[in-house]
Backbone as CSV, one residue per row, in Angstrom:
resi,resn,N_x,N_y,N_z,CA_x,CA_y,CA_z,C_x,C_y,C_z
1,MET,0.962,-1.202,-0.116,-0.126,0.079,0.100,1.028,1.067,0.042
2,VAL,0.429,1.945,-0.448,1.293,3.532,-1.015,0.405,4.803,-0.450
3,ILE,0.779,5.587,0.266,-0.076,6.674,0.959,1.038,8.021,0.346
4,GLU,0.279,8.490,-0.368,1.221,10.114,-0.560,0.555,10.966,0.048
5,THR,1.233,11.800,1.092,0.627,12.979,2.023,1.271,14.120,1.385
6,LYS,0.636,15.188,1.561,1.222,16.546,1.560,0.939,17.297,2.823
7,SER,1.622,18.195,3.372,1.512,18.978,4.424,0.248,19.631,4.580
8,SER,-0.500,19.291,6.000,-1.806,20.062,5.635,-1.673,21.216,6.050
9,ASN,-0.983,21.545,6.860,-0.996,23.196,7.465,-1.769,23.384,8.421
10,ASP,-2.689,22.319,8.766,-3.788,22.259,9.776,-3.332,22.674,11.215
11,LYS,-3.688,23.888,11.819,-3.174,24.249,13.096,-3.710,23.170,13.894
12,ALA,-4.924,22.592,14.195,-5.474,21.636,14.944,-4.584,20.082,14.707
13,THR,-4.121,19.982,13.279,-3.025,18.911,13.342,-1.596,19.210,13.752
14,ALA,-1.340,20.336,13.666,-0.146,20.759,13.918,0.067,20.688,15.342
15,LYS,-0.603,21.292,16.454,-0.740,21.212,17.562,-0.692,19.668,18.331
16,GLU,-1.616,18.759,17.476,-1.791,17.371,17.859,-0.228,16.575,17.228
17,CYS,0.182,17.040,16.430,1.308,16.468,16.311,2.834,16.872,17.139
18,THR,2.669,18.361,17.528,3.453,19.128,18.461,3.417,18.068,19.937
19,ASN,1.913,17.762,20.489,1.950,17.442,21.550,2.276,16.230,21.857
20,ILE,2.186,15.513,20.449,2.652,13.757,20.094,4.111,13.657,20.452
21,MET,5.149,14.612,19.811,6.505,14.557,19.644,6.998,15.218,21.028
22,ILE,6.158,15.515,21.785,6.553,16.370,23.207,6.553,15.169,23.990
23,GLN,5.402,14.506,23.937,5.177,13.499,24.884,5.372,11.852,24.518
24,GLY,6.416,11.898,23.654,6.426,10.403,22.703,6.994,9.540,23.914
25,ASN,7.792,9.792,24.232,8.648,9.070,25.584,7.409,8.205,26.262
26,ASP,6.831,9.612,26.771,5.773,9.163,27.631,4.670,8.039,27.337
27,LEU,4.609,8.245,25.998,3.479,7.371,25.171,4.533,6.294,25.275
28,LEU,5.297,6.271,24.440,5.903,5.046,24.262,6.083,3.793,25.451
29,LYS,5.783,4.869,26.880,6.577,3.823,28.030,4.504,3.117,28.330
30,ASN,3.648,4.189,27.869,2.277,3.951,28.216,1.607,4.345,27.167
31,PRO,1.358,3.450,26.105,0.437,3.652,24.787,-0.990,4.162,24.838
32,GLU,-1.067,3.662,25.848,-2.991,4.465,26.290,-2.978,5.730,27.317
33,LYS,-1.831,6.184,27.298,-1.885,7.505,27.967,-2.835,8.475,27.316
34,LYS,-3.368,9.470,28.286,-4.177,10.416,27.206,-3.266,11.423,26.953
35,LEU,-3.153,12.132,25.982,-2.578,12.885,25.220,-2.749,14.260,26.092
36,ARG,-2.014,14.934,26.895,-2.029,16.036,27.106,-1.864,17.396,26.376
37,ASP,-2.634,18.776,26.502,-2.536,19.399,25.582,-2.097,20.506,26.217
38,PHE,-0.725,20.745,26.042,0.102,21.585,26.813,-0.007,23.100,26.388
39,PHE,-0.905,23.242,24.940,-0.976,24.846,24.460,-1.961,25.197,25.469
40,ARG,-2.672,24.191,26.198,-3.576,24.797,27.141,-2.735,24.923,28.603
41,PHE,-1.942,24.175,28.883,-1.288,24.010,29.875,-0.491,25.185,30.236
42,VAL,0.458,25.452,29.234,1.349,26.573,29.591,1.266,27.888,29.816
43,PRO,-0.231,28.360,29.057,-0.552,29.740,29.567,-1.068,29.702,31.016
44,ILE,-1.617,29.005,31.580,-2.099,28.697,33.186,-0.608,28.641,33.992
45,SER,0.064,27.676,33.672,1.182,27.645,34.723,2.128,29.081,34.448
46,SER,2.261,29.787,33.634,3.081,30.728,32.714,2.555,31.976,33.973
47,ALA,1.266,31.969,33.838,0.535,32.983,34.753,0.633,32.761,36.135
48,PHE,0.330,31.672,36.739,0.565,31.298,37.888,2.242,31.573,38.521
49,VAL,3.288,31.520,37.778,4.600,31.696,38.030,4.777,32.997,38.090
50,LEU,4.029,33.962,37.041,4.265,35.056,37.178,3.538,35.800,38.144
51,VAL,2.232,35.422,38.818,1.619,36.004,39.943,2.711,35.813,41.024
52,VAL,3.081,34.622,41.166,4.081,34.295,42.335,5.139,34.984,42.144
53,LEU,5.866,35.487,41.060,6.830,35.822,41.317,6.749,37.526,41.874
54,VAL,5.682,38.235,41.177,5.103,39.473,41.263,5.433,39.324,43.091
55,LEU,4.508,38.137,43.825,3.939,38.529,45.511,5.388,38.534,45.615
56,CYS,6.772,37.587,45.436,8.125,37.399,46.042,8.478,39.017,46.125
57,ILE,8.266,39.771,45.132,8.957,40.827,44.683,8.339,42.179,45.525
58,VAL,6.836,41.763,45.488,6.055,43.005,46.780,6.748,42.815,47.777
59,TRP,6.465,41.383,48.297,7.151,40.814,49.820,8.333,41.579,50.066
60,ILE,9.662,41.426,48.941,10.901,42.344,49.171,10.740,43.783,49.355
61,LEU,9.957,44.014,48.609,10.116,45.481,48.347,9.231,46.064,49.963
62,LEU,8.275,45.266,50.184,7.258,45.948,51.482,8.722,45.561,52.534
63,GLY,9.459,45.109,52.616,10.857,44.787,53.529,10.605,43.564,54.555
64,SER,10.249,42.789,54.471,9.539,41.559,54.799,9.995,40.490,54.400
65,ALA,11.200,40.324,53.623,11.687,39.359,52.789,12.784,38.420,54.110
66,SER,12.990,37.374,53.721,13.930,36.527,54.302,14.743,35.822,53.592
67,THR,15.736,34.988,54.091,16.203,34.206,53.412,15.503,33.128,52.464
68,LEU,14.338,32.610,53.224,13.635,31.738,52.537,12.749,32.465,51.222
69,THR,12.769,33.939,51.250,11.864,34.408,50.269,12.622,34.743,48.994
70,TYR,14.187,34.769,49.219,15.294,34.985,48.216,15.384,33.411,47.673
71,VAL,15.228,32.390,48.006,15.365,30.966,47.941,14.451,30.873,46.868
72,CYS,13.332,31.061,47.564,11.942,31.139,46.539,11.725,31.851,45.195
73,LEU,12.433,33.416,45.462,12.434,34.005,44.007,13.390,33.565,43.005
74,GLY,14.630,32.825,43.494,15.670,32.237,42.474,15.169,31.237,42.165
75,LEU,14.235,30.197,43.062,13.587,28.968,42.479,12.942,29.382,41.355
76,ILE,11.715,30.544,41.541,10.758,30.879,40.247,11.388,31.415,39.324
77,GLY,12.893,32.271,39.453,13.319,32.397,38.263,13.843,31.241,37.553
78,ALA,14.175,30.570,38.018,14.948,29.047,37.323,13.552,28.970,36.531
79,ALA,12.514,28.394,37.064,11.263,27.486,36.724,11.035,28.391,35.508
80,LEU,10.793,29.922,35.406,10.604,31.067,34.516,11.431,30.627,33.079
81,VAL,12.866,30.406,33.386,13.945,30.092,32.321,13.244,28.690,31.565
82,VAL,12.903,27.515,32.388,12.990,26.575,31.988,11.597,26.409,31.278
83,GLU,10.486,27.429,31.629,9.491,27.234,30.829,9.553,28.482,29.910
84,PHE,10.390,29.242,29.930,10.694,29.791,28.223,11.508,28.702,27.459
85,VAL,12.052,28.346,27.790,13.164,27.135,26.697,12.256,26.138,26.389
86,PHE,11.101,25.701,27.140,10.402,24.473,26.898,9.245,25.294,25.889
87,VAL,8.455,26.341,26.333,7.591,26.960,25.074,8.680,27.571,24.078
88,ARG,9.373,27.585,24.114,10.166,28.417,22.670,10.152,26.944,21.815
89,THR,10.754,26.140,22.694,11.065,24.429,21.743,9.460,23.894,21.180
90,MET,9.065,24.286,21.853,7.734,23.679,21.436,6.783,24.589,20.364
91,MET,7.007,25.989,20.535,6.439,26.908,19.482,7.284,26.617,18.259
92,ARG,8.523,26.447,18.327,9.449,25.938,17.047,8.991,24.536,16.250
93,LEU,8.849,23.697,17.011,7.997,22.703,16.668,6.550,22.679,15.938
94,TYR,5.784,23.616,16.730,4.449,24.043,15.949,4.894,24.301,14.882
95,LYS,5.479,25.661,14.540,5.738,26.340,13.854,6.357,25.750,12.260
96,THR,7.232,24.473,12.470,7.684,23.502,11.535,6.575,22.656,11.443
97,PHE,5.505,22.259,12.091,4.494,21.517,11.485,3.536,22.432,10.521
98,VAL,3.115,23.934,10.878,2.186,24.611,10.141,2.948,24.815,8.971
99,THR,4.180,25.657,8.916,4.860,25.685,7.765,5.351,24.980,6.776
100,MET,5.245,23.939,6.954,6.124,22.718,6.582,5.459,22.184,4.998
101,GLU,6.034,22.408,3.996,5.777,21.875,2.990,6.465,21.009,1.994
102,ARG,5.736,19.761,1.920,6.305,18.904,1.645,5.523,17.854,1.075
103,THR,6.100,16.722,0.263,5.110,15.533,0.030,5.955,14.326,0.749
104,VAL,5.254,13.575,1.388,6.020,12.180,1.645,5.225,10.836,0.865
105,THR,5.893,10.262,0.529,5.582,8.823,0.161,5.836,7.647,1.268
106,LEU,4.971,7.160,1.778,4.705,6.020,2.436,4.638,4.670,1.927
107,SER,5.242,3.663,1.723,5.133,2.424,1.025,5.078,1.346,2.579
108,PHE,3.813,0.951,3.156,3.694,-0.159,3.407,3.683,-1.369,2.517
109,ASP,4.646,-2.521,3.377,4.764,-3.716,3.215,4.341,-4.490,4.364
110,GLU,5.128,-5.705,3.470,4.751,-6.875,5.086,6.091,-6.620,5.891
111,GLU,7.061,-6.248,5.572,8.579,-5.865,6.493,8.259,-4.521,6.965
112,GLY,7.622,-3.445,6.559,7.500,-2.414,7.355,7.235,-1.275,6.551
113,ILE,7.316,0.056,7.054,7.627,1.360,6.041,8.351,1.878,5.739
114,ASP,8.115,2.146,4.172,9.599,3.398,3.619,8.721,4.533,3.419
115,PHE,9.500,5.455,4.257,9.447,6.762,4.027,10.485,7.259,2.945
116,ASP,9.704,8.592,2.350,10.337,9.250,1.504,9.638,10.625,1.338
117,ASP,10.904,11.381,1.914,10.121,12.812,1.530,10.704,13.367,0.096
118,HIS,11.200,12.759,-0.619,11.615,13.252,-2.245,12.774,13.865,-1.966
119,THR,13.664,14.030,-0.880,14.952,14.776,-0.823,15.991,13.488,-0.101
120,GLU,16.617,13.888,0.497,17.664,12.752,0.482,17.325,11.957,1.946
121,LYS,15.954,11.954,2.190,15.700,11.506,3.532,14.893,10.331,2.908
122,LYS,15.404,8.941,2.896,14.557,7.993,2.900,15.093,7.071,4.055
123,MET,14.050,6.514,4.843,14.328,5.569,5.683,13.398,4.505,5.533
124,LYS,13.406,3.220,6.561,12.432,2.405,7.008,11.998,2.161,8.368
125,LEU,11.239,2.347,8.478,10.619,1.489,9.862,10.059,0.156,9.955
126,LEU,10.970,-0.798,10.298,10.402,-2.330,10.464,9.277,-2.373,11.384
127,TRP,8.682,-3.384,11.052,7.506,-3.760,11.674,7.933,-4.799,13.007
128,SER,9.490,-4.989,13.285,10.142,-5.829,14.026,10.492,-4.695,15.240
129,GLY,10.373,-3.554,14.716,10.898,-2.289,15.200,9.971,-1.069,15.988
130,THR,8.838,-1.958,15.197,7.474,-0.987,15.613,7.091,-1.319,16.799
131,ALA,6.761,-0.287,18.036,6.073,-0.900,19.566,4.624,-0.674,19.262
132,PHE,3.843,-0.012,18.438,2.512,0.241,18.470,1.992,1.487,17.040
133,VAL,0.711,1.163,16.773,0.215,2.210,15.795,-1.201,2.865,16.753
134,ARG,-0.889,4.345,16.983,-1.750,4.852,17.678,-2.503,5.651,16.737
135,PHE,-3.859,5.917,17.247,-5.078,6.769,15.960,-5.432,7.748,17.119
136,PHE,-4.960,9.127,16.783,-5.393,10.223,17.307,-6.495,10.713,16.583
137,PRO,-7.083,11.760,16.728,-8.276,12.463,16.409,-7.676,13.040,14.701
138,HIS,-6.500,13.537,14.810,-6.047,14.157,13.705,-5.245,13.406,13.031
139,VAL,-4.338,12.478,13.700,-3.248,11.823,13.069,-3.123,10.670,13.811
140,VAL,-2.279,9.630,12.871,-2.103,8.417,12.971,-0.740,8.285,13.159
141,ALA,-0.390,7.807,14.589,0.914,7.784,15.017,1.836,6.702,14.951
142,ILE,3.106,5.796,14.488,3.286,4.638,14.553,4.653,4.895,15.210
143,PHE,4.736,4.575,16.484,6.036,4.584,17.275,6.987,3.357,17.265
144,PRO,8.052,3.893,17.173,9.393,2.541,17.089,9.372,1.956,18.596
145,LYS,10.131,1.217,18.746,10.222,0.432,20.169,11.076,1.364,20.737
146,THR,12.129,2.008,20.133,13.288,2.332,21.255,12.881,4.382,20.560
147,ALA,12.827,5.522,21.785,13.088,6.648,21.281,14.474,7.113,20.273
148,THR,15.023,6.034,20.059,15.736,6.653,19.219,15.348,6.494,17.667
149,GLY,14.204,5.538,17.458,14.283,5.425,16.160,13.116,6.546,15.429
150,ILE,12.532,6.412,14.173,12.221,7.569,14.134,10.372,7.065,14.066
151,MET,9.772,8.218,14.678,8.185,8.403,14.829,7.480,8.747,13.112
152,ILE,6.801,7.867,13.109,5.780,8.618,11.443,4.445,8.753,11.807
153,LEU,4.468,9.961,11.904,2.764,11.061,11.755,2.226,11.170,10.189
154,ILE,1.157,10.342,10.253,0.312,10.352,8.818,-0.864,11.112,9.319
155,SER,-1.827,11.657,8.687,-3.200,12.887,8.794,-3.944,11.225,8.617
156,ALA,-4.970,12.186,9.825,-6.154,10.991,10.347,-7.050,10.840,8.989
157,GLU,-6.961,11.300,8.047,-7.630,10.999,6.437,-7.424,9.737,5.824
158,HIS,-6.345,9.555,6.630,-5.376,8.097,6.037,-5.701,6.795,6.956
159,ALA,-6.517,7.088,8.062,-6.533,6.282,9.184,-7.331,4.786,8.729
160,ASP,-8.223,5.143,7.985,-9.114,3.709,7.361,-7.948,2.777,6.418
161,GLU,-7.533,3.616,5.813,-5.946,2.947,4.767,-5.182,1.837,5.823
162,VAL,-4.873,2.737,7.060,-3.947,2.327,7.685,-4.359,0.906,8.426
163,ARG,-5.609,1.259,9.334,-6.552,0.024,9.934,-6.574,-1.280,8.949
164,GLY,-7.098,-0.761,7.695,-7.140,-1.532,6.612,-5.924,-2.843,6.396
165,PHE,-5.120,-2.009,6.264,-3.165,-2.613,5.889,-2.936,-3.544,7.217
166,LEU,-3.689,-3.365,8.167,-2.782,-3.834,9.265,-3.560,-4.866,9.329
167,LYS,-5.042,-4.807,9.019,-6.121,-6.018,9.563,-5.678,-6.992,8.334
168,GLU,-5.744,-6.612,7.190,-5.329,-7.635,5.482,-4.393,-8.266,5.928
169,LYS,-2.994,-7.511,6.151,-1.824,-8.220,6.327,-1.335,-9.119,7.315
170,ASN,-2.546,-8.813,8.810,-2.067,-9.386,9.661,-0.921,-9.054,10.359
171,ILE,-0.263,-7.694,10.234,0.639,-7.443,10.796,0.641,-7.232,12.332
172,GLY,1.579,-7.898,13.198,1.232,-8.512,14.614,1.834,-7.180,15.689
173,ILE,1.190,-5.993,15.531,1.656,-5.048,16.109,0.524,-4.710,16.770
174,LYS,0.340,-3.906,17.807,-0.472,-3.097,18.972,-1.021,-2.368,18.083
175,VAL,-2.289,-2.040,18.309,-3.215,-0.965,17.789,-3.901,-0.517,19.218
176,VAL,-3.490,0.910,19.244,-4.195,1.533,20.266,-5.196,2.484,19.432
177,GLU,-6.334,2.780,19.909,-7.459,3.524,19.363,-7.621,4.617,20.047
């Protein structure tokens, strides 16, 4: 079976792909784990950290600060730096999915999946190296057994084709709906 896909540049699909990539190791350990939406979590956590930061600064300006206040301020500052790096990485990944313009050909056979993006990138994910296939609302994700392998993300518009192929060829890998 051959699937030829073009980048959809759909924002919902890009968000889901980003969340899958960020949580890939967790999903590899627990395939049924609910996918968290970091795009909803980040603004809430940022607001919380900023409010606590402002409270610490006000506490210091009022002259009621102790060593513990300065330690908390340092920890909050470190948390802000970590959150900034995380958000920046997440947004770069999201932007890559939204702006990506490429055609990918995926060839499914009894051995595995050939990935060809019509540049120099040609790879094969063997079924023996595949942990599971998971169907998300916007994406079908094919996970390798190790975090160092390639993860293949396919638009959900091809979900029925993938399901049909796996069933028809009796590919013995776990399928998570």
